C-alpha positions in Angstrom: 102.1 89.5 173.6 102.2 93.6 172.3 106.1 93.2 172.0 105.6 90.2 170.1 103.2 92.0 167.8 105.4 95.2 167.3 108.4 92.6 166.4 106.8 90.7 163.8 105.7 94.0 162.3 109.2 95.4 162.1 110.3 91.9 160.6 107.6 92.4 158.0 109.1 96.0 157.2 112.5 95.1 157.2 111.7 92.2 154.8 109.9 94.5 152.5 112.7 97.0 152.3 115.3 94.3 151.7 112.7 92.7 148.8 112.8 96.6 147.2 116.5 96.7 147.6 116.7 93.6 145.6 114.4 94.8 142.8 116.9 97.7 142.5 119.8 96.2 142.5 118.3 94.0 139.7 117.1 96.8 137.8 120.6 98.6 137.9 122.5 95.1 137.1 119.8 95.0 134.2 121.1 98.3 133.0 124.6 97.9 133.6 124.4 94.9 131.2 122.6 96.6 128.5 125.0 99.8 128.9 127.8 96.9 128.8 126.2 95.4 125.6 125.4 98.7 123.8 129.2 100.0 124.5 130.6 96.5 123.1 128.5 97.1 120.1 129.5 100.8 119.4 132.8 99.4 119.5 131.8 96.7 117.2 130.6 99.1 115.2 133.3 101.9 115.2 135.9 98.9 114.2 133.7 98.0 111.2 133.2 101.8 109.8 136.9 102.1 110.3 137.4 99.1 107.6 134.5 100.3 105.4 136.1 103.8 105.2 139.5 102.9 105.0 139.4 100.4 102.3 138.1 102.7 99.6 140.3 105.1 101.2 143.4 103.2 100.3 142.1 102.6 96.8 141.3 105.8 95.6 144.7 107.2 97.3 146.9 104.4 95.9 145.3 104.1 92.6 145.5 107.9 92.2 149.5 107.6 92.4 149.7 104.7 90.0 147.6 106.4 87.4 149.9 109.9 87.2 152.8 106.8 86.0 150.8 104.7 83.9 151.3 105.6 80.5 149.2 102.6 78.6 145.6 104.4 78.1 144.0 101.1 78.4 145.5 100.5 82.1 144.7 104.3 83.0 140.9 103.8 82.0 141.1 100.1 84.2 142.7 102.1 87.0 139.8 105.1 86.6 137.2 102.6 86.8 138.8 101.0 90.0 138.9 104.4 91.6 135.4 105.5 90.7 134.1 102.4 92.1 135.6 103.4 95.3 134.3 106.5 95.2 131.0 105.4 94.8 131.3 102.9 97.7 133.3 105.8 100.0 130.4 108.2 99.1 127.2 105.8 99.9 128.7 104.8 103.0 129.0 108.7 104.0 125.6 109.1 102.8 124.4 106.3 104.8 125.9 107.6 108.2 124.4 110.6 107.3 121.2 109.2 106.7 121.1 106.8 109.8 121.6 110.2 111.7 119.2 112.2 110.5 116.4 109.6 110.6 117.1 108.5 114.3 117.0 112.6 115.7 113.8 112.8 113.5 114.9 115.1 110.7 113.9 113.6 107.8 110.6 113.8 106.4 108.8 111.1 104.1 107.4 112.7 101.4 104.8 110.9 99.3 103.8 111.0 95.9 102.0 108.6 93.4 105.0 106.1 92.4 104.6 103.4 89.4 106.2 100.4 91.3 106.8 98.8 87.8 108.9 101.8 86.6 110.5 102.1 89.8 111.6 98.6 89.7 112.7 99.1 85.9 115.0 101.6 87.5 116.4 99.8 90.0 117.2 96.6 87.8 119.0 99.7 85.6 121.0 100.7 88.5 122.3 97.4 89.6 123.0 96.2 85.5 126.7 97.1 85.8 127.3 96.2 89.7 126.3 92.8 89.5 129.4 90.0 88.6 128.8 87.6 85.6 127.9 84.5 88.0 124.8 86.6 89.7 122.0 86.8 88.3 119.6 89.8 89.0 115.9 89.7 88.5 112.8 91.3 89.3 109.5 89.3 89.0 107.1 91.4 87.5 103.6 91.3 88.7 100.4 90.7 86.4 98.8 93.9 87.0 100.8 97.5 87.1 100.7 99.0 90.7 100.6 103.2 91.4 100.9 103.3 95.2 101.8 106.8 97.1 105.0 106.7 99.0 108.1 108.2 99.2 109.7 107.3 95.9 113.9 107.7 97.2 113.2 106.2 100.5 111.5 103.0 98.9 114.3 103.0 96.0 116.9 103.5 98.9 115.5 100.5 100.9 115.2 98.3 97.7 119.0 99.5 96.7 120.7 98.4 100.4 118.8 95.2 100.3 120.2 94.4 96.9 123.3 95.8 97.5 123.5 93.8 101.0 122.8 90.2 98.9 125.2 91.3 96.6 127.8 91.2 99.3 126.7 87.5 100.4 126.3 86.0 97.0 129.5 85.1 95.1 126.9 83.2 92.7 123.3 82.3 91.9 120.4 84.8 91.5 119.2 87.7 93.2 115.3 88.3 92.8 113.2 91.3 94.0 109.2 92.4 93.6 106.5 93.3 95.5 102.3 91.6 95.9 99.4 92.9 97.1 98.4 91.3 100.4 95.8 91.4 103.2 93.0 92.5 100.4 94.9 95.1 99.1 95.5 97.1 102.8 99.3 96.2 102.3 102.2 95.9 99.8 104.7 93.1 100.5 108.3 94.0 98.9 110.9 91.3 98.8 114.8 90.4 98.2 115.8 87.4 98.0 119.1 85.8 97.0 121.1 82.1 97.1 123.8 83.6 98.9 125.8 82.5 102.2 122.6 82.9 104.2 122.6 84.2 108.0 123.8 82.4 111.3 120.7 81.8 113.3 122.7 83.6 116.3 122.8 86.7 114.6 119.4 87.0 112.9 117.7 88.6 115.6 120.1 91.6 115.6 120.7 91.7 112.0 118.8 95.3 111.9 120.4 96.6 114.8 122.2 99.9 114.6 125.2 99.2 116.2 125.0 94.9 115.9 127.6 93.3 113.1 128.9 90.0 114.0 131.2 90.0 111.5 132.6 93.4 112.3 135.9 91.6 114.0 136.3 90.0 110.3 135.8 93.1 109.1 132.9 91.7 106.6 129.5 92.7 108.5 126.2 93.8 106.9 126.8 97.5 107.2 124.5 100.4 108.3 122.2 99.7 105.2 119.9 97.2 107.4 119.6 99.7 110.4 118.6 102.0 108.0 116.0 100.4 106.4 114.7 99.2 109.4 114.6 102.9 110.2 113.1 104.4 107.4 110.2 101.4 106.6 108.8 101.9 110.4 108.6 105.6 109.6 106.8 105.0 106.7 104.4 102.6 109.1 105.6 99.5 107.9 107.8 96.4 109.1 110.7 94.5 107.6 112.0 91.4 108.7 114.1 88.4 107.4 114.5 85.0 106.9 117.5 82.5 106.4 119.4 79.6 105.8 123.1 79.3 106.1 124.6 77.8 102.5 121.1 78.5 101.1 120.2 82.0 101.3 118.1 84.9 102.7 115.0 86.7 101.7 114.3 90.1 103.0 110.5 91.4 103.1 109.2 94.7 104.0 105.2 95.5 103.9 104.1 98.9 103.4 100.3 100.5 104.1 99.1 100.5 100.4 97.2 103.9 99.4 97.2 104.1 95.4 95.5 102.0 92.7 96.1 98.3 90.9 95.7 97.5 87.4 96.3 101.1 86.2 93.4 102.7 84.2 94.4 103.8 80.8 92.2 106.4 78.8 90.7 103.5 77.1 89.0 102.3 80.0 87.3 105.8 81.0 84.2 107.2 79.9 82.1 110.3 80.6 78.3 110.3 80.6 77.9 114.1 81.7 80.4 116.5 82.5 79.1 116.6 86.3 79.5 113.2 87.1 82.8 111.4 87.0 82.0 107.8 85.6 84.3 105.3 85.6 83.1 102.1 83.4 85.6 99.3 83.6 85.3 96.0 81.7 87.5 93.6 79.7 84.6 92.3 77.7 84.0 93.8 74.0 80.2 93.1 74.7 78.4 94.3 78.0 75.2 93.8 76.6 74.2 90.5 78.3 76.3 91.8 81.9 74.3 92.6 84.9 75.1 96.3 86.3 76.6 97.0 89.5 76.8 100.6 90.5 80.4 100.9 93.1 80.2 103.9 95.1 83.7 104.2 96.6 86.0 107.0 96.8 89.5 105.8 97.8 91.0 104.3 94.7 92.4 101.4 96.3 89.5 100.1 97.4 87.3 100.4 94.1 90.4 98.8 92.2 90.2 95.6 94.5 86.6 95.4 94.0 86.9 96.2 89.9 89.6 93.4 89.6 87.4 90.8 91.5 84.0 91.8 89.5 85.1 93.0 86.2 84.8 89.8 84.4 81.1 89.3 85.8 79.6 92.4 86.0 79.5 95.6 84.1 80.8 98.3 86.8 80.1 102.1 87.2 81.6 104.0 89.6 80.3 107.0 91.9 83.0 109.1 94.1 80.4 110.2 96.2 77.2 110.4 97.4 75.7 112.6 94.8 77.2 110.8 91.9 75.4 107.3 93.3 71.9 109.1 93.7 72.4 110.7 89.9 74.0 107.5 88.3 71.0 105.0 89.9 68.5 107.2 88.3 70.5 107.2 84.9 71.7 103.8 84.8 69.2 101.7 87.0 72.2 99.3 88.2 70.9 95.8 89.2 72.7 96.2 92.3 74.8 99.0 94.6 77.7 98.7 96.9 77.7 101.9 99.0 80.3 102.6 101.0 79.7 104.5 103.8 81.5 107.6 104.3 82.3 109.8 101.1 82.6 113.3 100.4 79.7 115.7 99.0 76.9 113.2 100.5 77.7 109.8 102.8 76.2 106.4 101.9 73.8 106.5 104.3 71.7 109.7 102.9 72.6 108.4 99.4 70.6 105.3 100.1 67.7 106.9 101.8 67.3 108.8 98.4 67.6 105.7 96.2 65.8 103.5 98.4 62.8 106.2 98.1 62.8 106.3 94.4 64.0 102.7 93.8 62.9 100.4 96.4 63.6 97.5 95.2 67.0 98.1 94.1 69.6 96.4 96.6 72.4 97.7 98.3 75.2 96.5 99.9 77.3 99.0 102.6 81.0 98.3 102.4 82.4 99.9 105.1 85.6 100.0 107.6 83.5 100.9 110.1 81.7 97.8 111.6 80.5 98.6 114.8 77.5 97.3 115.8 75.7 100.6 115.8 76.9 101.1 112.5 75.3 98.0 111.2 72.0 99.4 112.6 72.4 102.6 110.9 73.1 101.2 107.5 69.9 98.6 108.0 68.0 101.4 109.3 69.0 103.4 106.3 68.0 101.4 104.0 71.0 98.5 103.4 70.0 95.0 102.5 73.6 93.6 103.7 76.5 94.8 105.4 80.0 94.0 104.7 82.8 95.2 106.9 85.9 96.1 105.4 88.3 94.1 104.8 86.4 91.7 102.9 87.1 88.1 101.6 87.2 88.0 97.9 85.1 85.0 98.0 82.6 86.7 99.9 81.9 89.8 98.0 81.2 87.3 94.3 79.0 85.3 96.7 77.1 88.3 97.9 76.8 89.8 94.8 76.1 86.6 93.1 72.9 86.3 95.4 71.6 89.7 94.6 72.3 89.9 90.9 70.3 87.1 89.0 72.7 86.0 86.1 
């Protein structure tokens, strides 16, 4: 009996070793398959790049020789334009290769600054005005409100340019349209480029942003490095890029980025100050505010305030505080009908400001608007005197409803 038990133990041990060996073999096979695929994709990529580099070089070299032997000034200008066009094409390709290498190695830093998206899109229209054939219409869909966001202007322009250049490759006639929209309650901006071109094969669409993927490499057509570079840049900026396409009907490339900035633009005609010590913004598109109820919005983030402003400016007279101290001061000066209070603000937070306001004006309703929405945060807000708590991001309809409930028209 003892020998039988020992034999079973050894058999189990042998099975475990066999399973471990099979697992390692499977892992090795998967790695080998991935390596083979990577090698194949790299070969296709190099073949495509060889074609992309040699094509403009051929034109530059050929027409440089011809132009020297041409007496007609009109023909010389025509050939010179061809040389210049191919020179720009080659320069762009080399820059893409260098950028791709730098971005992948982490050498490129994202440099952010306030960017007016309307001006940026206008400049892109000018950039491609003479590059589009007569059979292709380039349009950008201008939104109702101008938007200024904090981002890297050069990289954003580069992504747009790469996507439009890619659309031009595959659109012989029709239109290319680009633009942007605010999504997710003002938390993100969605940019897009859509065309009426040839579309993308469903078998290839999942790999279109891969660095070494090009289904058409053998045909010397391909999508180049632009799309892979777009993906890397957008991801480095904290966003996401994707595509939807239908063969024969066109493609729509979309990329989203986190939004930090303001919506609608605030011209000098919309700004007035009540005190040299308090920065106050009164916003309304109505000439007569005498019949409007007043809401004090305590919010330090421009984008968050802009969202509230756009939603409520037609219904109420709005005044703004950038921190808790301003909120307390403006409450004493303006006696608002309702206060929308952010919690985390500089100088004085919203909880301390609410405590002071409630001591002076206990009947003034205060609604907390905060991205800190755990149970303990809600309890702290209620303990400080807030009448309601709304978590960010909030629904526009909910904000309108809660304001109407506390502000008697």
